[in-house]
BATORMI-450542 format. One line per 10 residues: number of its first residue (from 0); for each residue x, y, z of C-alpha. Coordinates in steps of 0.001 Angstrom, whole numbers, plus 500000, padded with zeros to 6 digits. Example, Ala and Ser with C-alpha at 12.3 -4.5 7.8 and 13.67 -1.06 7.14 Angstrom:
REM residues 2
0 = 512300/495500/507800  513670/498940/507140;
//
This chain:
REM residues 243
0 = 491227/677370/465406  489180/675062/465790  489729/671535/466957  489659/670200/463528  491877/672689/462071  494226/671698/464840  494170/668399/464250  494530/668984/460804  498034/671090/461569  499414/668403/464080;
10 = 498986/665971/460997  500743/668337/458291  503944/668683/460923  503801/665453/462523  501975/662691/459836  501300/659459/461102  503991/656770/461056  504142/653159/460684  504633/651561/464495  506741/649134/462994;
20 = 509306/650579/460835  508613/654293/460531  507199/654646/457009  504767/657020/456507  501088/655668/456978  496953/656812/457027  496479/656245/460021  497867/656934/463608  499135/653878/465434  498934/651399/462562;
30 = 501354/649193/460116  502261/650000/456468  501715/647387/454350  505121/645868/454319  505123/645505/458347  501353/644329/457961  502259/641503/455644  505379/640552/457764  502730/640453/461307  501425/636931/461332;
40 = 497625/637768/462852  495703/634825/463949  492955/633929/462297  490676/631018/461794  490365/628002/463424  492202/628120/467240  492347/626002/470125  489236/627525/472299  491642/627176/475715  494927/628648/474721;
50 = 494489/630325/471262  497173/628283/469482  496128/628132/465676  494630/624763/464432  494617/623196/460977  491100/622649/459527  488293/624719/458735  486355/626758/461366  483009/625204/461933  482080/627647/464616;
60 = 482469/624623/467704  485059/624448/470110  488467/622634/469309  491380/622091/471298  495039/621608/470844  496860/618190/471699  498467/620149/474680  495186/621412/476139  493530/618074/475759  496229/616114/477427;
70 = 496363/618831/480345  493203/621088/480211  494393/624673/481610  492835/626103/485088  491191/629084/483008  488230/628549/480817  488941/629910/477253  492121/631972/475732  492837/633887/472823  495904/635875/471290;
80 = 496036/638650/468707  499261/637210/467092  501528/634436/466473  505238/635345/468506  507267/635490/465555  509053/638079/462763  507034/641421/463413  505148/640016/465786  508157/639330/468000  509895/642808/467443;
90 = 506843/644697/468380  506529/642504/471606  510356/643507/472565  509838/646636/471284  506866/647434/474169  508542/645087/476970  512117/646565/476854  512920/649499/474399  510317/652099/476178  507920/652293/473861;
100 = 504317/651888/475681  502413/653836/473027  502665/650599/471200  500282/649295/473431  497271/651473/471841  497558/649266/468654  498211/646084/470196  495044/646622/472668  492976/647259/469529  494133/643763/467908;
110 = 493933/642179/471146  490129/643727/471763  489426/642262/468531  489789/639098/469269  488215/638725/472300  484723/638491/471833  484590/634762/472526  485812/635554/476212  483703/638256/477154  481337/637902/480238;
120 = 478811/639876/481678  480440/641993/484494  484001/641249/483310  486912/643075/484823  490374/643273/482883  493290/642449/485300  497013/642594/483841  499400/639731/484848  501757/641880/487188  505309/642289/487836;
130 = 507590/642241/490553  508125/645572/492038  512114/645607/491325  510873/644639/487557  508518/647696/487620  511099/650291/488525  513785/648977/485959  510964/649214/483445  509168/651837/484539  505859/650453/483541;
140 = 504488/646916/483144  503371/646265/479743  500738/643986/480287  498703/646787/482308  499053/649359/479521  497480/646381/477067  494927/645775/479718  493878/649335/480133  493691/649952/476323  491599/646293/476173;
150 = 489297/647505/478618  489155/650863/476973  487845/649636/474047  485400/647081/475456  483654/649384/478062  485233/647238/480738  486239/647607/484072  489965/647182/484698  491705/646869/487970  495809/647292/487287;
160 = 497156/646435/490682  494259/643947/491085  497021/640909/491285  500417/641134/492693  503836/639707/492567  505444/639532/495780  508545/637230/495281  511006/637574/492515  511222/634317/490664  513808/634825/487938;
170 = 513656/634898/484556  511747/631873/482573  513418/631975/479790  515445/628981/478428  513181/626616/481100  511131/623533/480404  507630/623674/480268  507580/621870/483755  510372/623880/485054  508404/627372/484629;
180 = 505339/625811/486008  507177/625015/489037  509132/628111/489354  505969/630066/489247  503962/628388/491976  502708/630535/494416  504399/633379/492733  501326/635852/492043  498562/636729/494391  495820/638637/495136;
190 = 496534/642351/496178  495010/642380/500156  492905/645723/500125  491695/644661/495922  490843/641094/496660  486980/641791/497111  486575/643427/493559  486926/639549/492220  484657/637461/494294  481969/636236/492124;
200 = 483223/638221/488927  484369/637360/485768  487808/638003/484669  489836/638520/481839  493592/638186/482281  495680/639897/480125  499605/639525/479309  501867/640280/476638  503093/636550/475610  501620/633301/476339;
210 = 504696/630645/475836  504161/627575/478010  501369/628915/480116  502740/628948/483436  502352/632960/484340  498524/632650/483381  498283/629211/485333  499597/631190/488511  497115/634282/487876  494241/631843/487355;
220 = 494925/629988/490583  495480/633847/492327  492082/634773/491168  490373/631300/492277  491970/631699/495740  490212/634925/495382  486487/633452/494682  486591/634833/491581  484152/633806/488801  484952/632235/485544;
230 = 488900/633389/484067  489361/633368/480277  492981/634880/479322  494190/637194/476244  497596/637410/475116  499126/639729/472712  501247/637222/471461  501050/633477/471611  504307/631195/470960  503339/628276/468592;
240 = 505110/625534/466853  506223/626078/463487  505042/623024/461119;
//
């Protein structure tokens, strides 16, 4: 039996299903029409630094949100594929806590499509790290899964353990923006045996969610401490204020 016939037989036995609700869909690792409508993809004008949606037409020139104008982040540019609410929030939580690493395939594709402005020659994709205790509990780092998929789709190098998180600082949930940044100070560093890969090289930092940006701040500082080149950031979902 040829490979094509084998794949056809598999699709007949195991037809593609929506990654959101399980309904039948046309393609593997896709969303049905109903789930697609409930998934807030980011498009149009966004802040060039953090990726949050902005009001107004996209004229092809960099614009920035009020927060980034008041306190510019240490990285260069940032983007996110989704707004962290509705079905996007459910997908992130399933990837993160419900043992659904398969979701990274679709999510990484969405992220790769919005990453074009961030790309640089010779760029390396680096995930935000988990503390070893949390990695043991979850069995995988969702940011590393996303980073691998983004790198695969964009044809970039990826180093999943280039950054480390030697200290467990506790959850950031419920903390103010200032408290988040304070807790993350010094929480992330470059792996002693990998840091040479950062020297002079542009970096694309990847994580599942950007809230205050405190984790990306800490990771960017770790890259800068290892003499990396330009650092840009990419998140699957971005927390945004509602109108």
